[in-house]
Each structure stands twice: as C-alpha cells, then as structure tokens.
C-alpha positions as CSV (number, residue, x, y, z in Angstrom):
1,M,189.7,7.1,38.9
2,S,187.4,7.9,35.7
3,F,186.2,4.7,33.5
4,R,187.8,6.0,30.7
5,S,191.0,6.0,32.3
6,Y,191.2,1.7,32.4
7,Y,191.1,2.7,28.4
8,S,193.4,5.0,28.2
9,D,196.3,2.6,26.5
10,Y,194.1,1.3,23.8
11,N,193.1,4.4,21.8
12,L,189.6,3.7,21.5
13,D,186.2,5.8,20.4
14,P,184.8,7.6,24.0
15,V,181.3,6.8,22.6
16,Y,182.3,2.9,22.3
17,I,184.3,3.2,25.9
18,D,180.7,4.8,27.2
19,L,179.0,2.0,25.8
20,L,180.8,-0.7,27.4
21,Y,181.0,0.9,30.2
22,T,177.1,0.8,30.4
23,L,177.2,-2.8,29.1
24,Q,179.4,-3.5,31.8
25,V,177.2,-2.4,34.5
26,E,174.9,-4.5,33.5
27,L,176.9,-7.5,33.7
28,L,177.4,-6.9,37.4
29,K,173.3,-6.9,37.4
30,L,173.3,-10.2,35.1
31,Q,176.2,-12.3,37.7
32,K,174.6,-10.9,41.0
33,F,171.2,-12.6,39.8
34,V,172.8,-15.2,38.2
35,Y,174.7,-15.5,41.9
36,D,171.4,-15.0,44.4
37,K,169.2,-17.2,41.9
38,K,171.8,-20.2,42.2
39,L,171.6,-20.2,38.0
40,R,174.1,-21.8,35.6
41,V,175.5,-20.3,33.1
42,A,177.9,-21.6,30.1
43,I,179.1,-19.4,27.3
44,L,180.9,-20.9,24.8
45,F,183.7,-18.8,22.8
46,E,184.7,-20.4,19.8
47,G,186.1,-19.5,15.8
48,R,189.2,-19.3,13.9
49,D,192.4,-18.3,15.7
50,T,192.6,-14.4,16.1
51,A,189.0,-14.1,15.8
52,G,188.6,-12.4,19.2
53,K,187.4,-14.9,21.7
54,G,189.8,-14.0,24.0
55,S,189.6,-10.5,23.9
56,A,185.7,-10.4,24.1
57,I,185.7,-12.5,27.1
58,F,188.0,-10.2,28.7
59,R,185.7,-7.9,28.3
60,F,183.0,-9.7,29.6
61,T,185.2,-10.8,32.6
62,Q,186.8,-7.6,33.3
63,F,184.9,-5.8,35.8
64,L,182.9,-9.4,37.6
65,N,183.5,-10.6,40.8
66,P,186.2,-13.2,40.4
67,R,184.3,-15.9,42.9
68,Q,181.2,-16.1,41.2
69,Y,183.0,-17.0,37.2
70,R,185.5,-19.0,35.9
71,V,187.3,-18.8,32.3
72,V,187.9,-22.2,31.3
73,A,190.5,-22.5,28.6
74,L,192.0,-26.5,28.3
75,G,194.9,-27.6,26.4
76,K,196.1,-30.5,24.7
77,P,194.2,-34.0,26.9
78,T,196.8,-35.0,28.8
79,K,197.5,-39.1,28.4
80,Q,194.7,-40.3,30.7
81,E,192.0,-38.1,29.4
82,R,192.8,-39.4,25.5
83,G,191.5,-42.9,27.1
84,Q,188.8,-40.9,28.5
85,W,185.1,-40.1,27.2
86,Y,185.4,-37.4,25.1
87,F,183.1,-35.0,27.1
88,Q,184.4,-35.9,30.2
89,R,187.0,-33.1,30.8
90,Y,184.9,-30.5,29.7
91,I,181.5,-31.8,32.0
92,K,184.1,-31.2,35.3
93,E,184.2,-27.4,33.9
94,L,180.6,-26.9,33.8
95,P,179.3,-23.9,35.8
96,N,178.5,-24.3,39.6
97,P,174.9,-23.5,41.1
98,G,175.6,-19.2,41.0
99,E,178.6,-19.8,39.1
100,M,179.4,-18.3,34.7
101,V,181.8,-20.2,32.7
102,F,183.3,-18.6,30.2
103,F,184.9,-21.5,27.9
104,D,187.6,-20.3,25.4
105,R,186.9,-23.6,23.0
106,S,184.9,-26.0,24.2
107,W,184.1,-29.0,23.4
108,Y,183.6,-28.1,19.9
109,N,187.5,-28.8,19.1
110,R,186.4,-32.1,17.7
111,A,184.5,-30.4,15.0
112,V,187.1,-28.2,13.3
113,V,190.4,-28.1,15.0
114,E,191.0,-31.8,15.5
115,P,189.2,-33.1,12.1
116,V,191.2,-30.6,10.3
117,M,194.6,-31.3,12.0
118,G,193.5,-35.3,12.0
119,F,193.5,-35.0,16.3
120,C,191.2,-37.3,15.9
121,T,189.7,-40.6,14.0
122,D,186.6,-40.0,11.6
123,D,184.8,-42.3,13.9
124,Q,185.3,-40.5,17.0
125,Y,184.4,-37.1,15.0
126,V,181.4,-38.9,13.8
127,R,180.3,-39.6,17.5
128,F,180.7,-36.0,18.7
129,L,178.2,-34.7,16.1
130,R,175.7,-37.4,17.2
131,E,176.7,-36.6,20.8
132,A,177.0,-32.8,21.2
133,P,173.4,-32.5,20.5
134,R,172.0,-34.9,22.5
135,I,174.2,-33.5,25.5
136,E,173.3,-30.2,25.3
137,K,169.7,-30.6,25.2
138,F,170.2,-32.7,28.4
139,L,172.1,-29.9,29.9
140,I,169.7,-27.3,29.1
141,E,167.0,-29.6,30.0
142,D,168.7,-29.7,33.7
143,G,168.0,-26.1,34.0
144,M,171.3,-24.6,32.6
145,V,171.9,-21.7,30.6
146,L,173.8,-22.4,27.7
147,I,175.2,-19.8,24.8
148,K,177.2,-20.9,21.9
149,F,179.0,-17.8,20.5
150,W,181.1,-18.4,16.6
151,F,183.5,-15.6,16.0
152,S,183.5,-15.0,12.4
153,I,186.3,-13.5,10.4
154,E,187.8,-13.1,6.6
155,M,191.0,-14.7,5.5
156,E,192.6,-11.6,5.0
157,T,191.7,-10.4,8.5
158,Q,193.5,-13.2,9.8
159,K,196.5,-13.1,8.2
160,K,197.2,-9.6,9.3
161,R,196.4,-10.1,12.9
162,I,198.4,-13.5,12.8
163,E,200.9,-10.9,11.3
164,N,200.7,-8.6,14.5
165,R,201.3,-11.1,16.8
166,L,204.6,-13.0,15.2
167,N,206.0,-9.3,15.0
168,N,204.9,-8.4,18.7
169,P,206.8,-10.3,21.5
170,L,204.0,-9.7,23.8
171,K,202.0,-11.2,21.6
172,R,204.2,-14.0,20.0
173,W,203.2,-16.2,22.9
174,K,199.4,-16.4,21.3
175,V,200.7,-18.1,18.1
176,S,200.5,-21.5,18.1
177,D,201.2,-24.6,15.2
178,V,197.7,-24.5,14.5
179,D,197.5,-21.1,13.9
180,L,200.5,-21.1,11.9
181,L,198.2,-23.7,9.3
182,A,195.6,-21.4,9.7
183,Q,195.6,-19.9,6.3
184,E,197.2,-23.2,4.6
185,K,194.0,-25.0,5.2
186,W,191.4,-22.2,5.4
187,E,189.4,-24.3,3.1
188,A,189.2,-27.5,5.3
189,F,188.5,-24.9,8.3
190,T,185.3,-23.8,6.4
191,Y,184.2,-27.1,5.5
192,Y,184.3,-28.6,8.9
193,K,182.9,-25.0,10.1
194,E,179.8,-25.5,8.3
195,K,179.1,-29.1,8.6
196,M,179.7,-28.4,12.1
197,F,176.6,-25.6,12.0
198,T,174.0,-28.2,10.2
199,Q,174.7,-31.0,12.7
200,T,174.6,-29.2,16.1
201,H,172.3,-26.1,15.7
202,T,169.0,-26.6,17.1
203,P,166.2,-24.8,18.0
204,Y,167.4,-25.1,21.9
205,S,171.1,-24.6,21.4
206,P,171.4,-22.6,18.5
207,W,175.3,-21.0,16.8
208,I,175.1,-16.9,17.4
209,I,177.6,-16.0,14.7
210,V,179.6,-12.5,15.7
211,N,181.3,-10.5,13.2
212,G,184.2,-10.4,14.2
213,N,186.3,-8.2,11.5
214,Q,185.2,-5.9,13.4
215,R,186.6,-6.1,16.9
216,E,184.8,-3.3,19.3
217,L,181.4,-4.4,17.7
218,G,181.7,-7.7,18.2
219,R,182.1,-7.6,21.6
220,I,179.4,-5.5,22.1
221,N,177.0,-7.1,20.7
222,A,178.1,-10.5,22.4
223,I,177.7,-8.8,25.7
224,R,174.2,-7.3,24.6
225,Y,173.3,-10.7,23.5
226,V,173.7,-12.3,26.5
227,L,171.9,-9.6,28.7
228,K,169.2,-10.1,26.4
229,A,168.6,-14.0,26.5
230,I,168.2,-13.5,30.7
231,D,165.7,-11.7,32.2
232,Y,167.2,-9.9,35.6
233,P,165.8,-7.2,38.0
234,E,166.5,-3.8,36.6
235,K,167.7,-4.4,33.6
236,S,168.2,-0.9,31.1
237,T,166.9,-1.6,27.9
238,E,168.4,1.4,26.7
239,R,171.1,0.6,23.7
240,D,171.1,-3.3,25.0
241,L,169.7,-4.5,21.8
242,P,172.2,-6.8,19.6
243,D,172.8,-5.5,16.4
244,A,171.4,-8.1,13.5
245,Q,174.2,-6.8,11.2
246,I,176.8,-7.7,13.7
247,I,175.6,-10.6,15.5
248,F,172.7,-13.6,14.1
249,P,172.0,-17.0,14.5
250,F,173.2,-19.5,12.1
251,S,170.6,-20.3,9.8
252,L,170.0,-23.2,8.0
C-alpha cells in the first residue's frame, strides 16, 4: 500500500501528502531519539474551538509507536479534582522518561475558557497566571522539553467550521456547549487570550502561534517547528524550516 493511499479519502494535494510523508518519517526518527535518550517531551495544543488542535495532533501521532507517546484530553474535573491543587491532575499526566505527550488542551483552560465561562473565581484565575510560568520554569529546568502551540483562527472561519460539525452526523459529537457560545463570546475569548499571552509568554516557555485558518499548512509547520526545536541523529534539513508566515512566536 502506498503512502498516498492512506489519504485517498481526503482529497488532498499530492505535494502536501509527499511533504507530510517526509515530516512523519522525521517524527519517527525524533521519537526513537526521545525514547533512546529517555527525554520527556510535552507539547500543548491550545486555541479556540475548531482551530484544528485535534487534527494536528492526529498528523503528529499517526505513525508513531503507540507505546512511546500519549494523547491527553482531560474532561471536566471531578468533584475530588475540584478540591485539589489546580495543576495536580495535569502534573500526573506529564511524560515519563522516553515519552512524548500531546495535550489536547491543557492547564491553560484556566487562562481562557474557565474565566470566559465563569468556571473559576477571579482569585483562582489570578493565582493561575502567577503560578503557571513558575511551574513551567521548574519543569524545563528539570529537563523537560515543553512546547506551547496556540492555533489561531478568524471568527468567520470558526463559524463555518461549527456549522459544518453541526450538519455532519460524524462530527456533531465534537460540538459542546462551549462551542455553541464561541461566537457569542468571541471578544471575551480574545481578551483573555491576549492576557494569557502577556502573562505566560516567557523566554524559556514561549507561546508559538499557528495560523489555523489554513489547516494543512498549520499542521505541516507545527511539525516542522517541533523537528527544528529538538536535535536528533540523521535529521533531514530539507524542507523542514517553519514558514514564518504560518507559525511564529508571540511578540510582546
């Protein structure tokens, strides 16, 4: 079976498919290096609803060894978890030596979704913004590789994608109550997103913005960014530089 046959149902550009193949081969090299060297790699995928976080994670992990990576997508905290230190349920999901963990949303729920939806108090929100950079600094100093992606989309793009999900029986399950309020609360999400950037973007743990309006290019360049961020043997340097028009660090 040819590699292109895996994507025969997606009506994708053959050039994109060939490039994706090249990058997914590189991801396998990277995964082997992470495993052999017992590195710990955590990659956070954040962004507005329908921005493409889940599909990007799928492209990252599609051909990886499932024994050496995990995708973490936590649901609503339980009653017990609500009584714990906020970061506790995320800390236990961090990568073990030799493992890559992909967070489909992360502790940054408290920075945007929770204050917009009234799921946390003002004190909890302020405390989070103070604690998050400290915790990330500790993790990085302890040797963890931490990458934070924010997938960004325009309001009209989000509207079309939500409508597409509602009209597609195979995707309707993806639409939550928060999704249905995303357009109505667009400005509130924007306010808290910008505040999150200014408070938690640091030299040691920067926010990397990905243009989610162009799904395929966003995925490709997110993979390129990770491959560039970690040195590993036999790295191919061809076509692996991120496009600065598609992916770039937040600028204060």
